[in-house]
Rosetta silent file (secondary structure, phi, psi, omega in degrees, C-alpha in Angstrom):
SEQUENCE: MKTLLKAITLTAAAVFAGSLHAADFPERPIGVAVSYGAGGATDFQARIVTMVAGNEDILGQPIYILNKPGAGGRVGWNWFATEAEADGYTLSAYNVPHFIAQSIEGGVKYSVDSFEPIANWGADPAVVVVGADSPYNSIGELVDFATANPGKATLSGAGLFVGHHIAALQLEKSTGAKFAYIPTKGGGAAAMKAVIAGDVIGGINNLSDAFRAREAGNVKILAVADLERNDFLPDVPTLMESGYDVDNSSVNFRGLMVPKGTPQDVIDKLAAQVPMMFEHSRVQGRMKAGGSPMHVMSREEVQAMWAERQAALEVLLEGL
SCORE:     score description
SCORE:     0.000 S_00000001
   1 L     0.000  -45.278  178.814   -8.619   78.978  -19.025 S_00000001
   2 H   -60.898  -38.725  178.982   -6.537   75.771  -18.948 S_00000001
   3 H   -62.881  -42.758 -179.770   -9.438   73.958  -17.287 S_00000001
   4 H   -64.286  -44.715  179.819  -11.820   75.150  -20.006 S_00000001
   5 H   -63.175  -38.482  178.366   -9.431   74.093  -22.802 S_00000001
   6 H   -63.780  -42.080 -179.805   -8.981   70.691  -21.158 S_00000001
   7 H   -63.769  -42.944  179.650  -12.749   70.212  -20.949 S_00000001
   8 H   -63.462  -42.002 -179.877  -13.181   71.169  -24.614 S_00000001
   9 H   -62.966  -43.873  179.458  -10.384   68.807  -25.628 S_00000001
  10 H   -64.255  -40.651  178.757  -11.874   65.907  -23.667 S_00000001
  11 H   -63.968  -45.521  179.772  -15.322   66.537  -25.137 S_00000001
  12 H   -62.461  -38.915  179.236  -13.939   66.662  -28.666 S_00000001
  13 H   -65.346  -39.472  179.537  -11.990   63.473  -28.058 S_00000001
  14 H   -65.168  -43.566  178.304  -15.100   61.704  -26.794 S_00000001
  15 H   -61.606  -44.524 -179.158  -17.124   62.777  -29.846 S_00000001
  16 H   -63.287  -43.262  178.982  -14.294   61.683  -32.169 S_00000001
  17 H   -63.263  -39.892  177.736  -13.990   58.335  -30.409 S_00000001
  18 H   -62.877  -40.072  179.454  -17.741   57.834  -30.651 S_00000001
  19 H   -65.242  -41.989  177.969  -17.651   58.562  -34.372 S_00000001
  20 H   -62.589  -41.072 -179.586  -14.796   56.078  -34.864 S_00000001
  21 H   -60.006  -46.462 -178.156  -16.721   53.494  -32.854 S_00000001
  22 H   -67.359  -35.583 -179.648  -19.821   53.901  -35.001 S_00000001
  23 H   -63.479  -37.011 -178.905  -17.796   53.805  -38.226 S_00000001
  24 H   -90.049  -15.147 -174.622  -16.358   50.401  -37.296 S_00000001
  25 L   -70.997  137.341   -5.532  -19.483   49.090  -35.580 S_00000001
  26 L   -93.367  145.943 -179.981  -20.195   46.216  -35.447 S_00000001
  27 L  -104.746   -4.005  179.129  -16.867   44.431  -35.216 S_00000001
  28 L  -150.846  168.889  179.888  -18.174   41.288  -33.537 S_00000001
  29 L   -57.166  153.175 -177.478  -21.462   39.341  -33.220 S_00000001
  30 E  -112.536  136.213  176.466  -24.405   41.057  -31.528 S_00000001
  31 E   -96.285  143.611  173.647  -26.592   39.501  -28.856 S_00000001
  32 E  -121.666  115.016  177.375  -30.361   39.997  -28.626 S_00000001
  33 E   -77.693  132.056  175.468  -31.938   39.293  -25.247 S_00000001
  34 E  -116.383  121.825 -173.505  -35.413   37.741  -25.395 S_00000001
  35 L   -83.246   20.870  178.176  -37.338   38.017  -22.132 S_00000001
  36 L  -137.218  165.726 -174.505  -39.317   34.840  -22.846 S_00000001
  37 L   -74.392  166.120  177.811  -38.456   31.163  -23.215 S_00000001
  38 L   -64.527  140.246  176.701  -37.359   29.306  -26.322 S_00000001
  39 L    98.124  -18.931  176.727  -40.176   28.255  -28.635 S_00000001
  40 L   -77.768  175.079 -173.992  -42.600   31.091  -27.875 S_00000001
  41 H   -61.433  -43.093 -177.939  -43.629   33.685  -30.422 S_00000001
  42 H   -65.319  -44.607  178.165  -41.066   36.332  -29.444 S_00000001
  43 H   -63.763  -47.503 -179.447  -38.199   33.837  -29.493 S_00000001
  44 H   -57.312  -47.691 -177.812  -39.423   32.205  -32.716 S_00000001
  45 H   -72.022  -39.024 -179.480  -39.786   35.527  -34.495 S_00000001
  46 H   -60.233  -37.239  179.293  -36.556   37.048  -33.144 S_00000001
  47 H   -68.176  -33.448  179.109  -34.591   34.148  -34.605 S_00000001
  48 H   -74.644  -49.103 -172.488  -36.218   34.668  -38.004 S_00000001
  49 H   -70.205  -15.603 -179.882  -35.947   38.463  -38.259 S_00000001
  50 L  -101.789    2.341 -170.064  -32.261   38.418  -37.294 S_00000001
  51 L   -71.376  -16.665  179.032  -31.156   35.571  -39.561 S_00000001
  52 L  -105.675   12.541 -177.955  -29.801   37.858  -42.310 S_00000001
  53 L   -57.497  -33.732 -177.111  -27.944   40.224  -39.961 S_00000001
  54 L   -74.420   -8.585  177.316  -24.588   38.847  -41.128 S_00000001
  55 L   -58.138  138.798 -176.670  -25.180   39.906  -44.751 S_00000001
  56 L   -61.321  -29.270 -179.466  -22.538   42.430  -45.798 S_00000001
  57 L   -86.951    3.877  176.692  -25.191   44.903  -46.961 S_00000001
  58 L  -115.314  -97.793  179.449  -26.949   44.800  -43.565 S_00000001
  59 L  -105.300  -22.044  179.409  -24.832   44.544  -40.370 S_00000001
  60 L    75.287    4.837  177.187  -22.050   42.254  -41.559 S_00000001
  61 L  -139.406  142.531  179.156  -22.093   40.403  -38.234 S_00000001
  62 L   -71.772  159.510  174.873  -24.397   37.604  -37.042 S_00000001
  63 E  -114.903  135.493  176.017  -26.918   38.026  -34.249 S_00000001
  64 E  -117.532  157.181 -174.540  -27.374   35.407  -31.529 S_00000001
  65 E  -102.806  135.631  175.276  -30.281   35.056  -29.067 S_00000001
  66 E  -115.021  106.305  178.847  -30.001   35.242  -25.266 S_00000001
  67 E   -81.764  124.437  178.609  -33.113   33.837  -23.570 S_00000001
  68 L  -132.449   68.620 -175.011  -33.777   35.476  -20.190 S_00000001
  69 L   -79.470  165.439  173.779  -37.311   34.362  -19.278 S_00000001
  70 L   138.387  136.516  173.267  -39.252   34.874  -16.080 S_00000001
  71 H    56.078   43.515  175.232  -42.148   36.801  -14.517 S_00000001
  72 H    65.787   24.124 -179.717  -43.836   37.707  -17.786 S_00000001
  73 H   106.770  -14.072 -174.806  -40.706   39.411  -19.129 S_00000001
  74 H   -63.042  -39.565 -177.768  -39.736   41.259  -15.963 S_00000001
  75 H   -60.004  -50.276 -177.756  -36.584   39.230  -15.332 S_00000001
  76 H   -65.976  -44.341 -178.162  -35.124   39.928  -18.763 S_00000001
  77 H   -73.455  -31.682  172.434  -36.055   43.596  -18.960 S_00000001
  78 H   -61.423  -45.225  178.176  -34.855   44.270  -15.397 S_00000001
  79 H   -61.488  -44.662 -176.034  -31.507   42.750  -16.382 S_00000001
  80 H   -64.979  -37.985 -178.061  -31.393   44.719  -19.632 S_00000001
  81 H   -73.283  -28.467 -171.531  -32.171   48.033  -17.927 S_00000001
  82 H  -112.759  -20.699 -173.416  -29.649   47.617  -15.119 S_00000001
  83 L  -124.994  -22.622 -176.021  -26.837   45.318  -16.278 S_00000001
  84 L   -68.814  141.772  177.659  -26.557   45.218  -20.079 S_00000001
  85 L   -69.687  134.125 -179.722  -23.661   47.131  -21.627 S_00000001
  86 L   -92.174   60.780 -177.104  -24.800   50.243  -23.505 S_00000001
  87 L  -122.590    3.692  179.734  -22.399   49.722  -26.401 S_00000001
  88 L    89.511   -7.258 -178.660  -24.684   48.408  -29.133 S_00000001
  89 L   -94.217   -5.911  172.367  -23.495   44.820  -28.810 S_00000001
  90 E  -129.844  111.068  175.697  -26.386   43.774  -26.585 S_00000001
  91 E  -105.364  172.655  173.415  -29.889   44.543  -27.827 S_00000001
  92 E  -136.928  144.951  166.948  -33.208   43.353  -26.487 S_00000001
  93 E   -73.821  137.870  172.738  -36.468   42.384  -28.078 S_00000001
  94 E  -109.000  154.317  173.027  -39.270   44.539  -26.707 S_00000001
  95 E  -128.620  120.860  176.277  -42.915   43.629  -26.336 S_00000001
  96 E  -118.559  124.969   26.744  -45.500   46.397  -26.138 S_00000001
  97 L   -90.625   -1.573 -167.613  -47.846   46.662  -24.247 S_00000001
  98 H   -50.078  -64.716 -171.750  -45.998   44.257  -21.933 S_00000001
  99 H   -69.600  -26.969  178.160  -43.046   46.259  -20.620 S_00000001
 100 H   -72.299  -45.918  179.525  -44.967   49.540  -20.612 S_00000001
 101 H   -62.144  -40.449  179.694  -47.930   48.092  -18.694 S_00000001
 102 H   -64.554  -38.227  179.509  -45.578   46.447  -16.197 S_00000001
 103 H   -69.364  -32.328  177.244  -43.750   49.717  -15.591 S_00000001
 104 H   -68.409  -41.233 -179.820  -47.066   51.490  -14.996 S_00000001
 105 H   -70.065  -27.123  175.799  -48.133   48.833  -12.486 S_00000001
 106 L    94.855  175.057  179.598  -44.767   49.155  -10.724 S_00000001
 107 L    83.437   12.359  177.417  -42.358   46.796   -9.029 S_00000001
 108 L  -126.142  168.322 -175.869  -39.881   46.799  -11.938 S_00000001
 109 L  -103.401   20.582 -176.363  -36.635   48.659  -12.638 S_00000001
 110 L  -140.524  161.630  173.403  -37.545   49.956  -16.096 S_00000001
 111 L  -153.262 -175.511  177.461  -39.831   52.290  -18.001 S_00000001
 112 H   -62.584  -21.941 -179.607  -39.909   53.723  -21.513 S_00000001
 113 H   -79.703   -6.413 -179.065  -37.146   56.081  -20.362 S_00000001
 114 H   -85.241  -14.808 -170.320  -34.803   53.132  -19.724 S_00000001
 115 E  -132.441  161.508  173.707  -34.507   52.151  -23.373 S_00000001
 116 E  -121.187  119.408  179.524  -33.983   53.510  -26.880 S_00000001
 117 E   -70.111  149.429  174.957  -36.047   51.879  -29.652 S_00000001
 118 E  -107.620  -58.540  178.444  -34.342   50.809  -32.871 S_00000001
 119 E  -166.910  159.869 -179.043  -37.135   49.434  -35.085 S_00000001
 120 E  -108.655  138.543  177.759  -40.332   47.371  -34.941 S_00000001
 121 E  -108.646  -25.984 -172.860  -40.823   44.117  -36.818 S_00000001
 122 E  -149.471  165.949  174.953  -44.319   42.881  -35.953 S_00000001
 123 E  -139.827  104.776 -169.418  -47.813   43.412  -34.564 S_00000001
 124 E  -112.930  105.537 -177.825  -49.272   40.185  -33.163 S_00000001
 125 L   -68.264  155.279  171.589  -52.878   40.328  -31.887 S_00000001
 126 E   -79.114  147.625  177.381  -54.077   38.338  -28.903 S_00000001
 127 E  -134.154  155.664  175.175  -56.545   35.535  -29.627 S_00000001
 128 E   -97.470  125.494 -177.278  -58.834   33.363  -27.516 S_00000001
 129 E  -125.630  154.207  170.613  -58.104   29.654  -27.951 S_00000001
 130 E  -135.797  163.841  179.067  -59.479   26.351  -26.686 S_00000001
 131 E   -63.504  157.081 -177.208  -58.275   22.791  -27.203 S_00000001
 132 L   -59.688  -30.445 -179.139  -59.207   21.004  -30.415 S_00000001
 133 L   -98.004   13.688 -179.970  -61.581   18.690  -28.515 S_00000001
 134 L   -65.997  146.492  176.277  -63.189   21.492  -26.466 S_00000001
 135 L   -74.086   -9.343 -176.466  -67.002   21.612  -26.414 S_00000001
 136 L   -93.758  124.553 -177.659  -66.834   25.378  -27.072 S_00000001
 137 L  -115.071    0.762  177.445  -67.003   26.407  -30.712 S_00000001
 138 L  -149.159  158.565  178.578  -67.600   30.144  -30.340 S_00000001
 139 H   -65.116  -32.222  178.664  -66.547   32.923  -28.003 S_00000001
 140 H   -61.914  -40.462  178.944  -70.201   33.332  -27.017 S_00000001
 141 H   -65.517  -39.206  178.970  -70.356   29.747  -25.730 S_00000001
 142 H   -67.932  -41.294  178.073  -67.205   30.254  -23.656 S_00000001
 143 H   -64.615  -40.024  178.529  -68.519   33.526  -22.205 S_00000001
 144 H   -60.663  -41.418  178.101  -71.845   31.852  -21.347 S_00000001
 145 H   -63.720  -44.529 -179.218  -69.967   29.146  -19.418 S_00000001
 146 H   -63.849  -35.937  179.045  -67.886   31.747  -17.567 S_00000001
 147 H   -67.142  -40.723 -177.994  -71.019   33.732  -16.702 S_00000001
 148 H   -80.123  -18.758 -176.629  -72.802   30.674  -15.321 S_00000001
 149 L  -132.728   74.204 -175.444  -69.701   29.385  -13.502 S_00000001
 150 L   -54.458  127.223  176.373  -67.810   32.340  -11.995 S_00000001
 151 L    82.465   -4.865 -178.617  -64.084   31.670  -11.664 S_00000001
 152 L   -95.655  -12.056  177.301  -64.222   28.227  -13.286 S_00000001
 153 E   -85.235   90.413 -177.016  -63.367   29.393  -16.809 S_00000001
 154 E   -81.223  132.365  179.952  -59.597   29.103  -16.550 S_00000001
 155 E  -127.331  121.176  176.877  -57.551   30.962  -19.170 S_00000001
 156 E   -81.878  155.523  177.175  -53.780   30.573  -19.504 S_00000001
 157 E  -159.207  170.630 -171.558  -51.553   33.465  -20.571 S_00000001
 158 L   -78.709   -6.898 -179.691  -47.885   34.430  -20.758 S_00000001
 159 L   158.172 -176.970  178.207  -47.798   36.511  -17.571 S_00000001
 160 L   -89.285  137.174  178.773  -49.263   39.418  -15.653 S_00000001
 161 L    56.397   40.228  164.833  -49.802   42.724  -17.438 S_00000001
 162 L  -106.091  176.986 -178.273  -48.783   41.368  -20.817 S_00000001
 163 H   -56.106  -38.643  179.700  -51.070   41.633  -23.843 S_00000001
 164 H   -59.686  -45.536 -178.581  -52.780   38.348  -22.954 S_00000001
 165 H   -66.332  -41.162  179.099  -53.657   39.577  -19.474 S_00000001
 166 H   -61.633  -43.256  177.794  -54.889   42.937  -20.765 S_00000001
 167 H   -62.634  -39.760  178.650  -57.190   41.190  -23.259 S_00000001
 168 H   -64.257  -42.269  178.079  -58.510   38.943  -20.477 S_00000001
 169 H   -63.732  -41.737  178.565  -59.214   41.944  -18.241 S_00000001
 170 H   -64.716  -41.758  179.770  -60.993   43.748  -21.078 S_00000001
 171 H   -64.174  -42.071  179.590  -63.065   40.666  -21.896 S_00000001
 172 H   -63.403  -44.318  179.948  -64.027   40.233  -18.248 S_00000001
 173 H   -65.646  -39.822 -177.337  -65.031   43.878  -17.917 S_00000001
 174 H   -68.873  -38.119 -173.907  -67.007   43.836  -21.164 S_00000001
 175 H   -92.768  -23.914 -173.495  -68.943   40.639  -20.437 S_00000001
 176 L    80.311   -2.292  178.847  -69.342   40.853  -16.672 S_00000001
 177 L   -78.955  155.675  179.185  -68.205   37.225  -16.566 S_00000001
 178 L  -107.135  105.900  175.235  -65.588   36.093  -14.054 S_00000001
 179 E   -94.301  160.330  173.859  -62.643   34.339  -15.691 S_00000001
 180 E  -112.519   99.302 -178.984  -59.670   32.839  -13.853 S_00000001
 181 E   -81.900  127.076 -175.634  -56.582   34.113  -15.646 S_00000001
 182 E  -119.531  103.917  176.643  -53.566   31.866  -14.967 S_00000001
 183 E   -70.781  132.938 -177.453  -50.113   33.265  -15.851 S_00000001
 184 L  -107.014  150.476  174.261  -47.773   30.451  -16.826 S_00000001
 185 L   -77.980  134.627  177.879  -44.023   30.144  -16.446 S_00000001
 186 L   105.371    4.779  173.638  -42.269   29.977  -19.808 S_00000001
 187 H    75.885 -155.944 -174.002  -44.274   32.542  -21.750 S_00000001
 188 H   -62.883  -34.611 -179.510  -46.639   31.935  -24.638 S_00000001
 189 H   -62.605  -44.730  179.277  -45.270   28.478  -25.479 S_00000001
 190 H   -67.347  -37.858  179.058  -46.035   27.180  -21.979 S_00000001
 191 H   -64.354  -38.310  178.107  -49.440   28.882  -21.996 S_00000001
 192 H   -69.288  -39.054  177.831  -50.320   27.157  -25.276 S_00000001
 193 H   -60.555  -36.358  179.207  -49.157   23.790  -23.951 S_00000001
 194 H   -63.503  -37.465  177.389  -51.525   24.227  -20.997 S_00000001
 195 H   -67.906  -48.691 -177.071  -54.445   24.646  -23.412 S_00000001
 196 H   -62.436  -37.987 -178.885  -53.446   21.677  -25.570 S_00000001
 197 H   -77.079  -11.223 -178.797  -52.930   19.452  -22.521 S_00000001
 198 L    81.826   16.163  178.304  -56.340   20.373  -21.100 S_00000001
 199 L   -71.868  -21.869  177.368  -54.869   21.916  -17.949 S_00000001
 200 L  -132.830  161.778  179.364  -57.078   24.972  -18.559 S_00000001
 201 L   -72.532  -33.070  179.339  -60.415   25.478  -20.290 S_00000001
 202 E  -162.159 -168.307  179.323  -58.910   27.964  -22.711 S_00000001
 203 E  -159.944  162.857  170.457  -56.245   30.567  -23.144 S_00000001
 204 E  -117.644  122.294 -172.311  -55.366   33.954  -24.516 S_00000001
 205 E  -140.701 -177.595  177.023  -52.275   33.791  -26.644 S_00000001
 206 E   -77.127  145.548  175.757  -50.503   35.334  -29.612 S_00000001
 207 H   -55.146  -43.057 -176.016  -52.049   34.884  -33.034 S_00000001
 208 H   -63.089  -43.647  176.293  -48.725   33.521  -34.329 S_00000001
 209 H   -63.068  -44.118 -176.928  -48.506   30.806  -31.636 S_00000001
 210 H   -67.845  -36.753  179.180  -52.175   29.959  -32.090 S_00000001
 211 H   -59.656  -47.061 -179.079  -51.895   29.855  -35.888 S_00000001
 212 H   -67.068  -37.896  179.077  -49.163   27.224  -35.736 S_00000001
 213 H   -67.715  -36.396  177.865  -51.051   25.231  -33.087 S_00000001
 214 H   -69.790  -39.865  177.736  -54.227   25.296  -35.196 S_00000001
 215 H   -59.227  -32.407  179.166  -52.284   24.219  -38.295 S_00000001
 216 L   -82.723   -3.326  178.874  -51.095   21.227  -36.256 S_00000001
 217 L    81.118   20.738 -174.042  -54.703   20.425  -35.300 S_00000001
 218 L   -97.225  -21.761 -176.309  -54.213   21.159  -31.603 S_00000001
 219 E  -141.368  164.265  167.136  -56.517   24.138  -30.948 S_00000001
 220 E  -112.755  140.167  178.245  -59.552   26.073  -32.090 S_00000001
 221 E  -105.542  120.118 -172.549  -59.302   29.873  -32.281 S_00000001
 222 E   -93.512  -31.423 -176.076  -62.532   31.542  -31.166 S_00000001
 223 E  -165.145  157.946  179.296  -61.835   35.280  -31.503 S_00000001
 224 E  -116.338  135.012  178.577  -59.184   37.926  -32.183 S_00000001
 225 E   -91.066   78.564  179.905  -58.578   40.949  -29.917 S_00000001
 226 L  -154.503  175.457 -178.080  -58.179   43.565  -32.641 S_00000001
 227 L   -81.309  -24.810 -179.330  -60.194   46.127  -34.557 S_00000001
 228 L  -137.553  159.252  174.494  -60.385   44.044  -37.748 S_00000001
 229 L   -61.644  151.749 -178.136  -60.122   40.402  -38.749 S_00000001
 230 L   -96.212  143.425 -178.488  -56.587   39.278  -39.457 S_00000001
 231 L   -60.654  -27.974  177.992  -55.458   38.113  -42.894 S_00000001
 232 L   -74.120  -23.077 -176.702  -53.981   34.973  -41.318 S_00000001
 233 L  -132.298   62.667 -175.860  -57.377   34.093  -39.759 S_00000001
 234 L   -64.085  -18.172 -178.853  -60.083   35.412  -42.126 S_00000001
 235 L   -90.451   -2.602 -175.223  -62.596   32.933  -40.680 S_00000001
 236 L  -106.516  124.577 -178.577  -62.166   34.110  -37.068 S_00000001
 237 L   -74.694  159.368  171.458  -64.240   37.082  -35.808 S_00000001
 238 E   -79.482  162.262  175.986  -62.906   39.885  -33.646 S_00000001
 239 L   -65.506  -37.017  177.349  -64.156   40.209  -30.090 S_00000001
 240 L   -62.306  -45.273  178.725  -65.729   43.550  -31.033 S_00000001
 241 L   -59.804  -29.456 -179.728  -67.497   41.917  -33.953 S_00000001
 242 L   -84.899   -0.236  175.586  -68.781   39.311  -31.488 S_00000001
 243 L   100.941   11.513 -177.739  -70.320   42.036  -29.342 S_00000001
 244 L  -113.982  137.328 -174.996  -67.619   42.572  -26.720 S_00000001
 245 L   -81.963   72.996  178.346  -65.905   45.906  -26.071 S_00000001
 246 L  -125.653  114.444 -175.249  -62.311   44.703  -26.499 S_00000001
 247 L   -93.995 -151.278 -176.966  -60.142   46.897  -28.725 S_00000001
 248 L   -99.182   19.726 -177.775  -56.551   46.550  -29.978 S_00000001
 249 L   -63.394  -23.238 -176.969  -54.829   47.558  -26.706 S_00000001
 250 L   -94.688   -1.170  178.624  -53.418   44.038  -26.318 S_00000001
 251 L   -58.013  130.321 -173.121  -51.854   43.802  -29.792 S_00000001
 252 E   -92.237  102.069  173.838  -48.249   42.759  -29.216 S_00000001
 253 E   -81.967  132.920 -179.911  -45.790   45.052  -30.982 S_00000001
 254 E  -124.938  141.376  177.867  -42.322   43.483  -31.219 S_00000001
 255 E  -168.558 -164.548 -178.264  -39.012   45.062  -32.132 S_00000001
 256 E  -117.995  146.860  179.067  -35.469   45.761  -31.002 S_00000001
 257 E  -143.510  166.101  176.117  -34.123   48.298  -28.519 S_00000001
 258 E  -124.988  162.416  177.461  -30.877   49.254  -26.790 S_00000001
 259 E   -68.548  150.288  170.893  -30.232   50.508  -23.235 S_00000001
 260 L   -57.026  137.976 -177.876  -30.351   54.224  -22.545 S_00000001
 261 L   102.635   -7.969  175.301  -26.831   55.624  -22.829 S_00000001
 262 L   -63.926  136.873 -179.304  -25.903   53.783  -26.018 S_00000001
 263 L   -53.162  136.008 -175.763  -23.842   56.149  -28.253 S_00000001
 264 H   -59.693  -37.553  179.290  -26.115   58.077  -30.609 S_00000001
 265 H   -62.028  -36.392  177.933  -23.982   57.203  -33.650 S_00000001
 266 H   -69.453  -43.175  176.262  -24.444   53.519  -32.888 S_00000001
 267 H   -57.518  -45.867 -178.264  -28.194   53.996  -32.432 S_00000001
 268 H   -62.013  -40.558 -179.527  -28.348   55.830  -35.766 S_00000001
 269 H   -67.205  -44.509  177.295  -26.456   53.065  -37.559 S_00000001
 270 H   -61.996  -42.720 -178.582  -28.669   50.347  -36.096 S_00000001
 271 H   -63.515  -28.586  178.493  -31.806   52.371  -36.886 S_00000001
 272 H   -80.448  -35.778 -172.509  -30.694   52.627  -40.524 S_00000001
 273 H   -93.208  -35.890 -173.678  -29.705   48.970  -40.983 S_00000001
 274 H   -61.781  -42.011  177.058  -32.118   46.946  -38.833 S_00000001
 275 H   -59.366  -30.643  176.489  -35.291   47.748  -40.858 S_00000001
 276 H   -62.698  -35.636  176.904  -33.447   46.407  -43.940 S_00000001
 277 H   -63.527  -46.821 -178.907  -33.097   43.132  -42.032 S_00000001
 278 H   -66.107  -30.911 -175.690  -36.822   43.004  -41.291 S_00000001
 279 L   -89.504   -0.944 -179.173  -37.744   43.809  -44.905 S_00000001
 280 L   -62.439  141.242 -175.373  -35.512   41.127  -46.442 S_00000001
 281 H   -61.412  -35.473  178.917  -37.458   38.720  -48.670 S_00000001
 282 H   -65.986  -41.795  178.335  -36.188   35.620  -46.804 S_00000001
 283 H   -64.025  -48.724 -179.028  -37.331   37.065  -43.485 S_00000001
 284 H   -58.797  -41.395 -179.303  -40.708   38.108  -44.864 S_00000001
 285 H   -66.548  -42.787  179.214  -41.246   34.660  -46.382 S_00000001
 286 H   -66.516  -39.150  179.435  -40.351   32.771  -43.200 S_00000001
 287 H   -65.379  -42.081  179.153  -42.537   35.026  -41.069 S_00000001
 288 H   -63.643  -42.703  179.838  -45.516   34.541  -43.385 S_00000001
 289 H   -63.222  -29.275 -179.552  -45.038   30.768  -43.386 S_00000001
 290 L   -91.208    7.904  179.204  -45.051   30.815  -39.581 S_00000001
 291 L    67.135   33.773 -175.811  -48.272   32.815  -39.291 S_00000001
 292 L  -110.614  106.711 -178.222  -46.421   35.808  -37.860 S_00000001
 293 L   -64.954  131.085  178.397  -47.882   39.216  -38.823 S_00000001
 294 E  -101.277  148.883  175.329  -45.216   41.779  -39.712 S_00000001
 295 E  -154.511   88.605 -175.540  -45.436   45.531  -39.191 S_00000001
 296 E   -78.232  129.527  179.432  -42.106   47.233  -39.868 S_00000001
 297 E  -133.164  144.062  177.256  -41.712   50.628  -38.220 S_00000001
 298 L   -75.625  169.688  177.654  -38.771   53.045  -38.086 S_00000001
 299 H   -54.624  -46.117 -178.352  -37.186   54.310  -34.886 S_00000001
 300 H   -64.076  -39.306  178.474  -39.191   57.550  -35.103 S_00000001
 301 H   -67.459  -37.164  178.043  -42.445   55.647  -35.640 S_00000001
 302 H   -68.143  -40.063  177.215  -41.695   53.398  -32.662 S_00000001
 303 H   -56.906  -43.167  178.852  -40.953   56.405  -30.456 S_00000001
 304 H   -66.946  -40.451  179.849  -44.391   57.781  -31.341 S_00000001
 305 H   -65.014  -43.122  177.811  -46.041   54.378  -30.766 S_00000001
 306 H   -59.286  -44.406 -178.380  -44.398   53.996  -27.329 S_00000001
 307 H   -64.130  -41.661 -179.691  -45.608   57.462  -26.286 S_00000001
 308 H   -65.739  -43.311 -178.706  -49.152   56.742  -27.513 S_00000001
 309 H   -68.585  -36.263  176.590  -49.282   53.360  -25.784 S_00000001
 310 H   -58.249  -49.844 -178.712  -47.919   54.802  -22.540 S_00000001
 311 H   -64.569  -44.078 -177.450  -50.710   57.394  -22.429 S_00000001
 312 H   -67.932  -39.426 -178.367  -53.430   54.937  -23.465 S_00000001
 313 H   -71.245  -31.794  175.944  -52.351   52.219  -21.026 S_00000001
 314 H   -59.288  -41.741  179.110  -52.259   54.621  -18.092 S_00000001
 315 H   -72.329  -46.988 -176.342  -55.957   55.298  -18.714 S_00000001
 316 H   -61.738  -48.427 -176.170  -56.880   51.697  -19.564 S_00000001
 317 H   -67.493  -32.328  175.545  -55.170   50.088  -16.573 S_00000001
 318 H   -64.225  -38.518 -179.896  -56.688   52.598  -14.162 S_00000001
 319 H   -72.771  -27.354 -179.295  -60.108   51.649  -15.534 S_00000001
 320 L   -88.354    0.000    0.000  -59.442   47.923  -15.279 S_00000001
C-alpha cells in the first residue's frame, strides 16, 4: 500500500512540475538547429520566420539559429534525435521529404517516431536551373542533351534523398535520360553556387534559392517540380506540363519540431504560439520579398502530412 501511495505521489508531483514548467516556459532564449549551412533556403527562411519570437504576445524570448550541416541533413538530424535536450529549449527545423526519405533508405538514427512536429511554415518546390549563360532555354533542350549524352548532364543538389534528389530520380525515370546527380557539401547554397560557377551543367534546387539567384541575373529556371505553376514563377512551366511524369513528391515542407520525450504541456504551448510567429505580417512580408512560398500548418495538420508522406515515399522510393 505504501509503495502504491508513493508511486501515486511521485506521478502527481511529476505532472505538477510539468505544468509549472509549461506555465513559465520559455524563461530563456530558444535554439533552432538547422541541418544545412548558412545562406541556404532553410537557414534563410528559419531566420525570417523566427525573428518575432521575442514579441511578448508570441514567445517572449528570442530564437537563435544553430547550423549543423552535413550529409544532406543527416548530421544535424542524427544529433537532434540522439543528443538534443527534450525540454523545449532546443528545436529543429525539419525538411520533408528529406528526413523521411533518408530514414526509409536507412543508415540514420532517426525516423518520424524520433520527433514531435510543432508547426509548418513553408512549401518550397524543387526547380530545374541552369546558369544564365547556358545554351539551354527549356527543359526539353536539357533532356535532349542528357538523352544524347548519357551521364554527361551533371545536376547539382543539396544531398542524397532530399527533395532535389527525388526530383532528379523522377525526371530520369520519366525521360529515360541518364543524368549525373552530384550532391554538394553545404546544402542548397553550395549547389546553386556550382550552377552559377559552371561547375555543373545544371541543378535541381529550391524555388526560393533559385528565385533570388534569377533576380540577381545568375540563373535561368527551366521547370518546376509541382502540380501547378507557382505564383512566384508564373512564366515557368511545371515538369508535368512539359510532358514529364514528375509530381509534387519533392516539394520541400519546412517547419519546426522537438525531440520525442519533450513534455506535452511544452509541446502544446509551442504548437499554440509558433503559428502566430509564422503568420505575423513582418514575417509574411519578408518571406514574400525573398521568393519563399509560405504554407502555415498546425501541429495536427503536420502530423497528417508526415504520415501521408511516409506512406507515399515508401512506395515512390521502392519504384525508383
